[in-house]
A tleap script that builds the chain and sets N, CA, C and O, in Angstrom:
source leaprc.protein.ff14SB
mol = sequence {
  NMET SER ALA GLY GLU VAL THR GLN ASP LYS
  HIE GLU TYR LEU THR VAL PRO GLN PHE ALA
  LYS ARG VAL HIE ARG ASP ARG GLN THR VAL
  TYR GLY TRP ILE ARG THR ARG LYS MET PRO
  GLU GLY SER VAL LEU MET VAL HIE GLY HIE
  LEU GLU VAL ASP TRP THR VAL TRP GLN ASN
  HIE VAL PRO LYS VAL CLEU
}
set mol.1.N position { 59.951 148.675 16.824 }
set mol.1.CA position { 59.699 149.340 15.559 }
set mol.1.C position { 60.315 150.728 15.618 }
set mol.1.O position { 60.151 151.440 16.609 }
set mol.2.N position { 61.006 151.106 14.588 }
set mol.2.CA position { 61.597 152.439 14.535 }
set mol.2.C position { 60.847 153.293 13.525 }
set mol.2.O position { 60.195 152.770 12.621 }
set mol.3.N position { 60.941 154.604 13.679 }
set mol.3.CA position { 60.233 155.524 12.796 }
set mol.3.C position { 60.690 155.339 11.359 }
set mol.3.O position { 61.881 155.175 11.091 }
set mol.4.N position { 59.749 155.366 10.448 }
set mol.4.CA position { 60.056 155.205 9.041 }
set mol.4.C position { 60.159 153.754 8.625 }
set mol.4.O position { 60.418 153.457 7.458 }
set mol.5.N position { 59.958 152.842 9.573 }
set mol.5.CA position { 60.076 151.416 9.290 }
set mol.5.C position { 58.817 150.908 8.607 }
set mol.5.O position { 57.707 151.308 8.957 }
set mol.6.N position { 58.993 150.032 7.637 }
set mol.6.CA position { 57.869 149.397 6.954 }
set mol.6.C position { 57.732 148.004 7.537 }
set mol.6.O position { 58.671 147.210 7.485 }
set mol.7.N position { 56.558 147.702 8.096 }
set mol.7.CA position { 56.348 146.400 8.701 }
set mol.7.C position { 55.882 145.413 7.634 }
set mol.7.O position { 55.674 145.786 6.480 }
set mol.8.N position { 55.722 144.150 8.032 }
set mol.8.CA position { 55.319 143.117 7.080 }
set mol.8.C position { 53.966 143.404 6.464 }
set mol.8.O position { 53.717 143.004 5.326 }
set mol.9.N position { 53.079 144.087 7.183 }
set mol.9.CA position { 51.764 144.397 6.628 }
set mol.9.C position { 51.787 145.691 5.809 }
set mol.9.O position { 50.734 146.255 5.510 }
set mol.10.N position { 52.974 146.156 5.449 }
set mol.10.CA position { 53.193 147.281 4.539 }
set mol.10.C position { 52.748 148.634 5.087 }
set mol.10.O position { 52.414 149.527 4.308 }
set mol.11.N position { 52.735 148.803 6.389 }
set mol.11.CA position { 52.432 150.099 6.981 }
set mol.11.C position { 53.746 150.800 7.293 }
set mol.11.O position { 54.690 150.181 7.783 }
set mol.12.N position { 53.797 152.090 7.008 }
set mol.12.CA position { 54.993 152.879 7.277 }
set mol.12.C position { 54.658 153.879 8.379 }
set mol.12.O position { 53.735 154.681 8.235 }
set mol.13.N position { 55.403 153.831 9.472 }
set mol.13.CA position { 55.162 154.697 10.613 }
set mol.13.C position { 56.214 155.794 10.660 }
set mol.13.O position { 57.413 155.529 10.574 }
set mol.14.N position { 55.740 157.046 10.799 }
set mol.14.CA position { 56.624 158.207 10.829 }
set mol.14.C position { 56.425 158.971 12.131 }
set mol.14.O position { 55.319 159.015 12.669 }
set mol.15.N position { 57.492 159.568 12.633 }
set mol.15.CA position { 57.343 160.467 13.769 }
set mol.15.C position { 56.625 161.722 13.269 }
set mol.15.O position { 56.532 161.948 12.063 }
set mol.16.N position { 56.129 162.521 14.182 }
set mol.16.CA position { 55.428 163.743 13.778 }
set mol.16.C position { 56.340 164.674 12.968 }
set mol.16.O position { 55.893 165.199 11.948 }
set mol.17.N position { 57.602 164.905 13.375 }
set mol.17.CA position { 58.460 165.764 12.551 }
set mol.17.C position { 58.700 165.190 11.140 }
set mol.17.O position { 58.718 165.944 10.167 }
set mol.18.N position { 58.884 163.876 11.025 }
set mol.18.CA position { 59.068 163.255 9.708 }
set mol.18.C position { 57.811 163.412 8.864 }
set mol.18.O position { 57.881 163.733 7.677 }
set mol.19.N position { 56.652 163.181 9.495 }
set mol.19.CA position { 55.374 163.307 8.792 }
set mol.19.C position { 55.156 164.746 8.327 }
set mol.19.O position { 54.749 164.979 7.189 }
set mol.20.N position { 55.428 165.713 9.215 }
set mol.20.CA position { 55.244 167.125 8.873 }
set mol.20.C position { 56.100 167.502 7.665 }
set mol.20.O position { 55.646 168.225 6.778 }
set mol.21.N position { 57.318 167.019 7.635 }
set mol.21.CA position { 58.202 167.313 6.517 }
set mol.21.C position { 57.658 166.706 5.218 }
set mol.21.O position { 57.730 167.329 4.158 }
set mol.22.N position { 57.119 165.500 5.309 }
set mol.22.CA position { 56.617 164.819 4.121 }
set mol.22.C position { 55.375 165.510 3.540 }
set mol.22.O position { 55.195 165.540 2.323 }
set mol.23.N position { 54.520 166.065 4.411 }
set mol.23.CA position { 53.308 166.739 3.928 }
set mol.23.C position { 53.503 168.249 3.789 }
set mol.23.O position { 52.554 168.982 3.509 }
set mol.24.N position { 54.742 168.706 3.985 }
set mol.24.CA position { 55.095 170.121 3.815 }
set mol.24.C position { 54.259 171.036 4.707 }
set mol.24.O position { 53.739 172.062 4.269 }
set mol.25.N position { 54.148 170.633 5.962 }
set mol.25.CA position { 53.451 171.433 6.960 }
set mol.25.C position { 54.357 171.593 8.170 }
set mol.25.O position { 55.307 170.830 8.348 }
set mol.26.N position { 54.065 172.578 8.994 }
set mol.26.CA position { 54.800 172.789 10.230 }
set mol.26.C position { 54.420 171.699 11.231 }
set mol.26.O position { 53.285 171.224 11.249 }
set mol.27.N position { 55.371 171.318 12.049 }
set mol.27.CA position { 55.140 170.287 13.061 }
set mol.27.C position { 53.966 170.649 13.978 }
set mol.27.O position { 53.164 169.786 14.333 }
set mol.28.N position { 53.870 171.920 14.356 }
set mol.28.CA position { 52.787 172.349 15.242 }
set mol.28.C position { 51.419 172.223 14.562 }
set mol.28.O position { 50.416 171.978 15.232 }
set mol.29.N position { 51.376 172.388 13.248 }
set mol.29.CA position { 50.130 172.189 12.501 }
set mol.29.C position { 49.676 170.741 12.623 }
set mol.29.O position { 48.495 170.467 12.831 }
set mol.30.N position { 50.619 169.823 12.492 }
set mol.30.CA position { 50.292 168.397 12.597 }
set mol.30.C position { 49.798 168.073 14.006 }
set mol.30.O position { 48.819 167.345 14.167 }
set mol.31.N position { 50.470 168.610 15.028 }
set mol.31.CA position { 49.996 168.389 16.392 }
set mol.31.C position { 48.583 168.950 16.569 }
set mol.31.O position { 47.777 168.369 17.297 }
set mol.32.N position { 48.277 170.062 15.918 }
set mol.32.CA position { 46.929 170.620 15.954 }
set mol.32.C position { 45.915 169.688 15.308 }
set mol.32.O position { 44.811 169.519 15.826 }
set mol.33.N position { 46.277 169.082 14.182 }
set mol.33.CA position { 45.388 168.108 13.525 }
set mol.33.C position { 45.106 166.932 14.447 }
set mol.33.O position { 43.979 166.442 14.518 }
set mol.34.N position { 46.140 166.485 15.151 }
set mol.34.CA position { 45.966 165.355 16.065 }
set mol.34.C position { 45.061 165.763 17.224 }
set mol.34.O position { 44.145 165.028 17.594 }
set mol.35.N position { 45.320 166.929 17.787 }
set mol.35.CA position { 44.543 167.407 18.929 }
set mol.35.C position { 43.066 167.601 18.585 }
set mol.35.O position { 42.194 167.312 19.404 }
set mol.36.N position { 42.785 168.091 17.373 }
set mol.36.CA position { 41.396 168.352 16.975 }
set mol.36.C position { 40.775 167.176 16.232 }
set mol.36.O position { 39.673 167.285 15.693 }
set mol.37.N position { 41.479 166.063 16.204 }
set mol.37.CA position { 40.995 164.813 15.603 }
set mol.37.C position { 40.699 164.942 14.110 }
set mol.37.O position { 39.728 164.369 13.616 }
set mol.38.N position { 41.529 165.688 13.398 }
set mol.38.CA position { 41.375 165.817 11.944 }
set mol.38.C position { 42.177 164.764 11.190 }
set mol.38.O position { 42.123 164.702 9.961 }
set mol.39.N position { 42.920 163.937 11.920 }
set mol.39.CA position { 43.674 162.846 11.307 }
set mol.39.C position { 42.728 161.659 11.139 }
set mol.39.O position { 41.830 161.482 11.963 }
set mol.40.N position { 42.899 160.845 10.102 }
set mol.40.CA position { 42.038 159.673 9.925 }
set mol.40.C position { 42.120 158.736 11.129 }
set mol.40.O position { 43.175 158.594 11.748 }
set mol.41.N position { 41.008 158.107 11.448 }
set mol.41.CA position { 40.970 157.177 12.573 }
set mol.41.C position { 41.976 156.043 12.348 }
set mol.41.O position { 42.043 155.464 11.264 }
set mol.42.N position { 42.733 155.747 13.362 }
set mol.42.CA position { 43.714 154.677 13.287 }
set mol.42.C position { 45.051 155.091 12.703 }
set mol.42.O position { 45.937 154.252 12.540 }
set mol.43.N position { 45.216 156.378 12.382 }
set mol.43.CA position { 46.467 156.802 11.761 }
set mol.43.C position { 47.504 157.306 12.763 }
set mol.43.O position { 48.671 157.470 12.409 }
set mol.44.N position { 47.099 157.551 13.999 }
set mol.44.CA position { 48.031 158.063 15.006 }
set mol.44.C position { 48.170 157.037 16.126 }
set mol.44.O position { 47.178 156.598 16.709 }
set mol.45.N position { 49.405 156.667 16.416 }
set mol.45.CA position { 49.690 155.683 17.454 }
set mol.45.C position { 50.654 156.286 18.471 }
set mol.45.O position { 51.471 157.147 18.142 }
set mol.46.N position { 50.542 155.814 19.712 }
set mol.46.CA position { 51.498 156.182 20.743 }
set mol.46.C position { 52.461 155.009 20.880 }
set mol.46.O position { 52.052 153.908 21.247 }
set mol.47.N position { 53.740 155.241 20.585 }
set mol.47.CA position { 54.754 154.196 20.648 }
set mol.47.C position { 55.861 154.660 21.597 }
set mol.47.O position { 56.573 155.621 21.305 }
set mol.48.N position { 55.997 153.986 22.712 }
set mol.48.CA position { 57.016 154.315 23.717 }
set mol.48.C position { 56.982 155.792 24.099 }
set mol.48.O position { 58.027 156.425 24.247 }
set mol.49.N position { 55.785 156.332 24.255 }
set mol.49.CA position { 55.634 157.714 24.690 }
set mol.49.C position { 55.737 158.756 23.587 }
set mol.49.O position { 55.689 159.955 23.862 }
set mol.50.N position { 55.879 158.312 22.338 }
set mol.50.CA position { 55.977 159.238 21.208 }
set mol.50.C position { 54.854 158.965 20.225 }
set mol.50.O position { 54.475 157.815 20.005 }
set mol.51.N position { 54.327 160.022 19.640 }
set mol.51.CA position { 53.292 159.854 18.620 }
set mol.51.C position { 53.925 159.468 17.292 }
set mol.51.O position { 54.953 160.020 16.901 }
set mol.52.N position { 53.308 158.523 16.607 }
set mol.52.CA position { 53.732 158.147 15.269 }
set mol.52.C position { 52.508 158.109 14.377 }
set mol.52.O position { 51.410 157.761 14.812 }
set mol.53.N position { 52.714 158.472 13.127 }
set mol.53.CA position { 51.628 158.536 12.149 }
set mol.53.C position { 51.811 157.397 11.159 }
set mol.53.O position { 52.905 157.178 10.638 }
set mol.54.N position { 50.727 156.678 10.909 }
set mol.54.CA position { 50.744 155.597 9.923 }
set mol.54.C position { 50.554 156.231 8.550 }
set mol.54.O position { 49.449 156.637 8.193 }
set mol.55.N position { 51.635 156.313 7.789 }
set mol.55.CA position { 51.616 156.974 6.486 }
set mol.55.C position { 50.651 156.287 5.523 }
set mol.55.O position { 49.998 156.959 4.724 }
set mol.56.N position { 50.552 154.960 5.585 }
set mol.56.CA position { 49.682 154.202 4.686 }
set mol.56.C position { 48.216 154.570 4.920 }
set mol.56.O position { 47.470 154.778 3.963 }
set mol.57.N position { 47.804 154.653 6.180 }
set mol.57.CA position { 46.421 155.038 6.491 }
set mol.57.C position { 46.167 156.461 6.015 }
set mol.57.O position { 45.121 156.743 5.431 }
set mol.58.N position { 47.121 157.361 6.262 }
set mol.58.CA position { 46.981 158.756 5.836 }
set mol.58.C position { 46.779 158.848 4.327 }
set mol.58.O position { 45.876 159.546 3.866 }
set mol.59.N position { 47.612 158.151 3.552 }
set mol.59.CA position { 47.515 158.209 2.101 }
set mol.59.C position { 46.194 157.671 1.582 }
set mol.59.O position { 45.669 158.170 0.586 }
set mol.60.N position { 45.651 156.656 2.248 }
set mol.60.CA position { 44.402 156.052 1.793 }
set mol.60.C position { 43.164 156.872 2.149 }
set mol.60.O position { 42.101 156.654 1.568 }
set mol.61.N position { 43.277 157.803 3.080 }
set mol.61.CA position { 42.108 158.559 3.530 }
set mol.61.C position { 42.127 160.040 3.181 }
set mol.61.O position { 41.104 160.714 3.308 }
set mol.62.N position { 43.253 160.551 2.751 }
set mol.62.CA position { 43.362 161.984 2.515 }
set mol.62.C position { 43.432 162.249 1.010 }
set mol.62.O position { 44.139 161.541 0.293 }
set mol.63.N position { 42.713 163.252 0.530 }
set mol.63.CA position { 42.790 163.584 -0.899 }
set mol.63.C position { 44.224 163.876 -1.325 }
set mol.63.O position { 45.037 164.307 -0.507 }
set mol.64.N position { 44.531 163.652 -2.550 }
set mol.64.CA position { 45.884 163.801 -3.073 }
set mol.64.C position { 46.291 165.246 -3.312 }
set mol.64.O position { 47.308 165.490 -3.960 }
set mol.65.N position { 45.527 166.215 -2.808 }
set mol.65.CA position { 45.834 167.625 -3.052 }
set mol.65.C position { 46.996 168.134 -2.210 }
set mol.65.O position { 47.554 169.188 -2.514 }
set mol.66.N position { 47.372 167.412 -1.160 }
set mol.66.CA position { 48.477 167.886 -0.313 }
set mol.66.C position { 49.759 167.715 -1.007 }
set mol.66.O position { 50.808 168.055 -0.459 }
savepdb mol mol.pdb
quit
């Protein structure tokens, strides 16, 4: 699976830099959210040693104010 790929179950996985750009936040802010567990459960995966964010889970759990 590559970053930004949509799988058959309609989940879109983004690298942290891609995710940060999409939510208009600094990459370090996103890493802080991950470290302090402010990301929705099940939205952060470790894939081949890199963190990826499930955009679909994020959209379903976070208010639309971002």
